N, C-alpha and C positions, 0 to 999 in steps of 0.2 A: 641810377640809383633806382631798384623795386618797392615799391611802398603798400603796404596793406593797410584799408580803412577800418580803423576800430575805435571804440570807445576808449576815456582812459581804464576804467574799470576794467575792460574785454583786453586791452594791452597787458595790466597787470597779470591776471589770470594768466593768458598765455606765455608771460615770462617764465612766471614759477612753475608751470609747466616743465618748462626748458632748463630747468637748473640742476645740476647734478652733483654728487659727491664722487670720491675717487673709484667707489668701489662699484658707480654706474647707478648709484640708489636714486631717487628724485630727492634735493635735498629737504625741500619743505614738502613732508607726507600727505599733510591735507591741511584745512582749513575748518576749523571752529567757528561756529556764526551764531550769534544772536540778532535775528533781523530789527532791523528798525526804521523809521524815514529818513536816515543818515544814511542807512547803505542795504536797503532793500531793492531800491530801484535799478542801481548802478553795478553797485559790485555783487547783488543778489542776482541779477540777471547774467552777468560775468560767468558766477561760480553756477548756476544751474547747466549753462551751456557745456562747461568741461567736468561735469560730475562725474562723466565714467574715466576721466585721466587724473583728474585730481580731486578728491572726498571731500564733501561739506557735511562736517557732523553737527547735532544741534546739542546743547548744552543748556544747564537751566541756569545757570549765574555766570556774567562777563569772568568776574573775578577767578572763579574756579576751574574754568576752559580753560584760563591761561595757567592755570596752576598743572594740568594736565599735560599741556604743552612743554614746559617745563619741566614735569618730569619723565617726560619721552627723551627729552633731550639731553637729559643727565642720563637716562639709561642706555642712550645708544654713545654714549660717551662723546657726546655734541657732536657726532657724524651726522645727522639728522635733526631736523624739527620741526614745527608746526606753527601756523600762521592763525590768528585771533582777529575777529573782525566785528565790530559793534556797533551801533548807532551814537548818535551824537549824543552828547550828554550825561545822564547816568551810567549808561551803557560803559561810555568812555571812561569817566571817571571811576570806575568799578575794576578798572584794570589795573591803577595805580599800585596797589596793595600786590597783586601779583609781578609787578614789571619790578616792583623793589626786590621781590624774592628772587626773580631770575638775575637781577641788577648785581645782587650781592654774591650770588652763587655763580657769576660766568658763565651764564646759560643763554643759547640763541634762542631768540622769542621774537616771531615777527609779529606787530599789531598793527592793526589797520582800523583804526577809528573812525566813522564817518567824522565828517566838521561842518562849520558853518559853509551857507553860500560864498563861495568865490566874489561873485557878484556885486553881493550884498543887496540885492533887489526887494528879497523879501524880510529883511532885517526889522526886528528882530525874530529869528525862526523859531519854531517850539524849541525849548530846551537849550537856545542859546544862552552861556554866559555872555556877559556885557561888562567890560571896565570900563569906569568912568574917564580913564584918561589914556587908553589906548585900547584904538579898533582893531588891533590885528589880533587881540587876546581872544582865545576860545576854552574851552573846558579841558581840551588836550594840551592846552601848555600844561598842568599839571604833571603831563607824563614827562616832560625835558627833563627833569632831574634824577629820573628813573630809567632814562634811556642812555645805550651808550653812541645812537645815532637818532636825531630827531627832524624830521621835515617835513613841510605842510604843502601838498599838492595844491597850488592854485590855477595851474595850466597844466593841461595835459601831458605838451612835451618836457615838462621837469622830469617824469618818469624814467626818461631816456639817462637822465645822470644820478637821479635818485634810485634807483632799483640795483646798479653795480655796486653804489656806494653801501647800499643795505645788508646786501650780500658781502661783500669785503668784508663789513664790519662782522656778520653771523659768521663768518668763516675763518675768524682771526682769532688764535688762540690768545692772544696777550686782550687784545679790543673787545671781545667776544661778549656778547649781553643784549639785550633787549633793544630792538631797532623799532622806533616809532614811525609809519608814515599816516599822517593825518590826512584824510583824504576828502577833501572839499566837495558836497553831494553834490552842487551842480557841476564840476567838474568832472566827477565820476561818469556821468552820461554824456560828456562834451566828445567828439569825434576828432581823431586828428590822422594822417596819414603817416604811419610809421614807416621807416626802413627795415625790411623783411629780417637784415640782417640781424636787426636787435634781439629776435625772437631763434636765433640759431642756440642749438644745445650748447651750454657750458660746463663744463667741468670743473670743480672748485676744488683746489687742493690746501689741506690744512696744513700749515708750516710747521718743520719741525727746526725751530732756531739753535743751530749749532753754538757751543759758548765762545767767547772771545777768547783769544789765549792768553793775555793776562790775568783775565780772571780766572781761567783754568787754571793757571798756575799759581794764584795765590790761595785758591780752594784746594790743591793738591796739598801745598805747604802747609795749610791749616790740618787737613787731616794727618799728614805725616807728623805733625808735632803733638796731636791729641794723644793721650793717653785713657780716657774713656769718654769716645766720642759715641752719641745716641741718633739714629735717624727718626725724623718725625714724618710718618709719612700723610700727605695731603691730598686732595680731592684731585689735585693734577695727577699725582700718579696712574689716578684711573683714566683722566682725560685723556692721557698722554700715551695711555693702553702700555705702561712700563710696569705691569706688576709684576710680571715672569722676570724683567730687567732687574727690578728689585731685590727679589726672591734670588737670583744669580749674586748679584753684589753682596745684599748682605751675608750669604753662606761663605762666599770665597773671603770676606774681609773678617767675618765675626763679629759685624757690629750688633747689637741689638735695634729693634723698630720698636717705636710707639705710633697710635695711628690717631688722626684726628676724627671728629666723626664723620668728615665728607671723605678720609683716608680710609676707614675700617674696612675690612674684607679683601684690601690690599694683599696681603697673605693670608694665609687660613688661620684658623685661629689656635690650631695643634701645632704650628710652625715654631719649633723651639726656641728661634729668635725672636717672635713676637710676643709683646708685652704686654699687647693692648692697648684699649684706651689713655689717652694722657690727657691731664688737668682736673678742672674741676668733676668733670663726672668720670676720671679715668680711674686705671686699676693701682693698687697699690703697689704691685711689681713695677708700672712705669713709671709713677710719679717717684719714686724709692732711686730708680737710674737718672732719672730726669734732674732729683735734686744734685746727684753728683757728677753728672757730667760734665766735660769740660770743654766738649764743644757739640752743641745743638744742629743737628742736619737737618733744616727742615726741606723737604723735597714737595712743592707744589703746594704749600700753606702759606695761609695770609696770618698765621700768629695770632688768632684770635684771641679774645681775652680768656675764654675757658681753655682753650689751647694752653698757656702761660700761666693759669692761676692768677689772672690779674695782674701780670709780669713778677710774680712772686716764687713761682715754681723752682725756676733753674738757679740754683741757690749756689755755688761755684764760684767763688770769686776769681776763679781765672777761665770761667767759661766765654767762649764766644760763640756766635749766632753763624752759620753760613747757610745762605738761603738760595739752592735752585729754583726760579721760577722763570714762567715765559713772561712774566708784566714786570718790570723795574718798581714799579709803585709797592708790588707786593714784596719784593725780592730785599727791600731796602729797611723795610721793617724793624723796629727795636735794635737799630743801628746794625744789621747783618752785612758781612761781607756778601756783597751778589755775586751769583752768577747766572745769568739770565739765559734761559737757552730752557727749550723743550725737555721734559724731565728723563726721557727716555735716550735722549741724546746726550745730554746733560752726564747720567749717569755713566755710560758706554765710556763717553770721553776722560772721566776721573777714574775707571776702572781701568782702562789701558794704562794711565800714569802713574798709577798708583804701584806698579811692579808688584813685589811679592808682600806690601804690606800688609798685615794682618794682626787683628786685637783678641785679645781673651774674651771668648763669649760671656756671655752672663750665667752667674751659679744657676744651674736648673732647679734649683729649690726654691728661688726666688716666684717662679713660675707656677712650681709644684702649692706652694705654699698660698698663693692667693685662687689658683683652682681650687684648692680643699677650700676654701674662705668662700668664696660664690658659691660652689656647690651647695654647700649649706645654707645660703640664703633662698636659694633658688628650689632645692627640693620639697615634696608634699609635705604639708604640715604634720606632724605627729600629734599636736595639742587636741583641743576642743573640736567635735567636727562640723558644728556650727559656726567656729570664728570666721569672722570675714578675712580672706585672704589679703596677702601685700602686694604690690605691683610685681615685687621678684619673684614673687611664687608662682604667680601668672606667667612670669616671663618664662621661668624653670620648664611647666607645664606646657606651654606652645615649644618651648625649644625641644623637649623629649619627643614630640611630633613630628619637627622639621626636620629636613633633610640640607644636604649642601646645597644646592641649587636654590632653597628655598630662599625669598626677596624677602625681607624685612621692613617696612615703611612705617614712617612715624615724623612728629616735628615739634610737639610741643607738649608742655605738661611735664609730667613725673617720668613717664616711659623712656624720654630720648636719654634724659641720664641712667637709668637702668640698664635700657639696651647698650649704651655704650660701656657699660663696665661688666655686664654682665652674659651680652650673647655671645655665641661663638658662632661666629659668621664663617662658612664653608669657602665659597669660591667667591672670585673677584666679582662685585655686583652684587650680591646678594646683602648687601646693605644700605637701606636708602632710607638715611635718616636726614630731613632737613634741617640742620641747625644753624648755616648762616644768618636766616633770617629768623628761623623758629617760629613759622608760621600758623597759628590756627587756622584750621581748614583746608590744609595741605593735602590731609594724610588721602582722603578719598578720593579726591582726583587724581591725588599720584599711583594709588594702586592703579586707576584705569590707565592712565601713560604707561606704567611699568610694563603694563600687560600687554598693550599693543605693541610694546618696543620688543619686547621678548615673551611671546604668546605661550612658550612651552614651559615657562617657570612658574613655582608656586608664589603665589604672592599673598602675606599675611599683614593687613594693615591693622596697626595697632591705633586707636582712640579713644581719647576721654571724652566723658560724658560734657563736657565744656564746650570740646572743640566740636563733637556731633552736633550739638546745637548751634553752632556758628555756621558749619558749611554740612550738611547732610543731603542734598538734592540731587548730586553724581550719583548717589547712591541710584536712583532712580534710573540715571541715564546707562548706568552700568549694567542693570537690568535689560532693558530695552536692546542695548544694543548687543546683549550675551557675552558680555565677560566677567570672567572667573572670579572671584577673590575671596578670601575671607576677611570678616571684619572682627578684630576684637575689642569689643566695647567696655572699657571701664569705668563702672559707675562709681565715683566715689564722692557723688551728691555735690557738684562744686569745682571751683578752682583750685584741688588738694594741693598741687606744687606751691602755689603763690599763696595760700594759708600757713604752709609752714614755713616759707621766706618770712611771710610778716611777722610771724612769731619768733622767730628766729633774730629778728633783728627789734627786737623786744614789744611787738607791736601785739594787741589785742586781736583775735580774732573776728575780723571784720567786713563785710561785704564780699566774702570768695565763695565758703561755703553757703549753699541754698540756706540753711536754717541760721547763717549769722546773716542774712539780709532783710531788708524792711521787706516782706512779705505777709499780706493777709491771711493767706492759705498756705499750710505745707505741701509742699512740692510732690506731686505724683505724676512724676513721668513715665511712662512706660515705654522706654526704648525700642524692645523687639517688637511691638505692636506697631510703633513707629515705621519700624523697618519693613516689617513683613507687610504695610500697608502700600508699603513703596516695591512691591514685589519680590524682596528678599527672602532667603527661608532664613527664619530668627527662632531664637529661643534663648531665653534667660538661665542663668545658672546662680550659685550663691558659693561653693565650694571649690577647691581644687581638685577634688575627684569628681564632681559633675561636668566640672571645666574639662577634665582630661575625658569624660564619657563623649561629651558634645564633640571635641575634637576628632576623636575617635569614629563618631559619626558620618563626619563629613563626607559627602558623594564628590568633591571636587567641581561639580556644576551649578553654575548658579551663583551668583553673592550671597554665601551665607555670613550672617551676623550671629557671634557669641555675644551675651551681653553678659559680664559677670560683676556683681557687687565688689568693691574694695574696701579696706581701711583707709579714709585718706589721713590719717597720720603717719606712719612708720615709713622711714625712708631708709636704704640700705648704708647701714653705717662703714660698712668696710670700704676701702678707696676712698677716692675723691680727694679734693683740696679747698682752701679757700677761696673765694669768688668777692671781690668788693662789689657790694653795695652799701651805699652810703648812708649811714644812720644819724638822725638827729643828733645835734650838740646839745638841744636843749630840749629836754621834756619833764613831764609833770609824771611819767611811770618809771619807778624803779627800775623797770627790764629793760627800757629803751636806755637807761642810762649805764644800766651793766653792759648792752650789747654796744654802745659807742666806747665805752672803755676795751673791749673786747678789740674793736674796728682799729681803735688807734693803736692797740699793740701791732696789730698785725702792719699796717701802714708804718711803724717805725722798723719793724724787721725789714719790711722790703725798702725801705730808703736806706739801711746799711749796706745794703748789696747794690 
């Protein structure tokens, strides 16, 4: 056996260089790195040597670097991924939130944090977490609950098993998620005689599991018995590259389609069978059909509470749920009948087994009425010229300048709900709203990841002022890397979405809007000046007319930030559904007691179903 002597870090990097997807592209497109004493000497040296083959990019925050990687993986439909390396200590724990996001969204993400000394010679090393009862614990153990696969590398040769297991997880359509290899910093620098065959190029095939015959027969029987089926398209449709298969199936069978946040854009908005978003942030058209459906046919969705209206949306007493999913854990939720399969393969098998069965398509007036209502709330205002615009009006202004390939990105606050209901997504992959974890701070990093995945597409990033204050540093990264996109920064002077929720639950406005918090001085934050200070082209506008003018003036070159003041109070009244948020049973406030009574009424209605 021929061997080559390399450090553990050098071996890890060489292995990454030689792992490819089915299309022959390197599966790990590159490594995001913030170096510190836990990774600069070992992994940093190895990455420098490979920099012409495996790029290393520098970010400004470990969490947001990992968000970039997650967005990249999602936009490539999990066909490619990125790695992120950090130092020991705060660099590593900064990854936890981003790992949770990737975990919830089933996205491949390779995390390579530095760790303590395996030798324990210099213990306690700088930034080391010490557990008084367990000497094997380090800061990286915080990543265990949010990793699909976790390993601590305490000997170089452990990589011979750890790395193939890591890639088996990253490329598994059912087990996909974050992988953490905690790299003890002394081990990174330790040499070993590696078998040369370990570094032979390898192609990883993303499996497409076919359905079990018995499950398929049951699924066919459920469909054939249904009178009013409704398809719920989830993110799995995109990951399986099944959008065209879904379109053909729906058209041939006449079954209407509703979309989750992750599934949106599976069908173009103007397809006659696309009823739009479903659930708490859904359209009136989709939710009306969901209430009547006797078979809810989920494809690649985990039926999150926003999708099901906190389990109160599907009201037909005879309704059943059929779930096509590669992951049995997701397929069995809500007592669903399982069809464990790849979305594309599963749909093709169902289509072949259904013969000539076809259902009557929905009344086209249902869609027409919805879009008439949606167009009204997104139209430019005809009221006072100086009135603060609503978020829906901002959506409308951006929509009127967008093309079918424009990708909109968002994650938290008011905008995800407005976009799910109101945005007219053109083509698959044109809607990138992270609502599995709804993580504030995802938006700007995600815009970078999307542009790196598909540099030919325009990207528009919706971000609120609250989110911008949490995570804005990668704006500078985008400027310096020459990654172009547009940021629409809606300034409602606080956490407007949660302020509305607080009041809807009977609470007094408290600690959400900047003016309702304990501050000695009023807020005077100039977001446009801040963005400009990081190198972006930035402008502040106040009206929809000014916003439209700013949108028209864009050059498409560089990061362009448009700050628009919005009214924190109104939300779109059309569409949507009840969402369960527990209201206190006892309160001195009459408003809370009234909200509690309404809450109990909804619980009783759900209980009867």
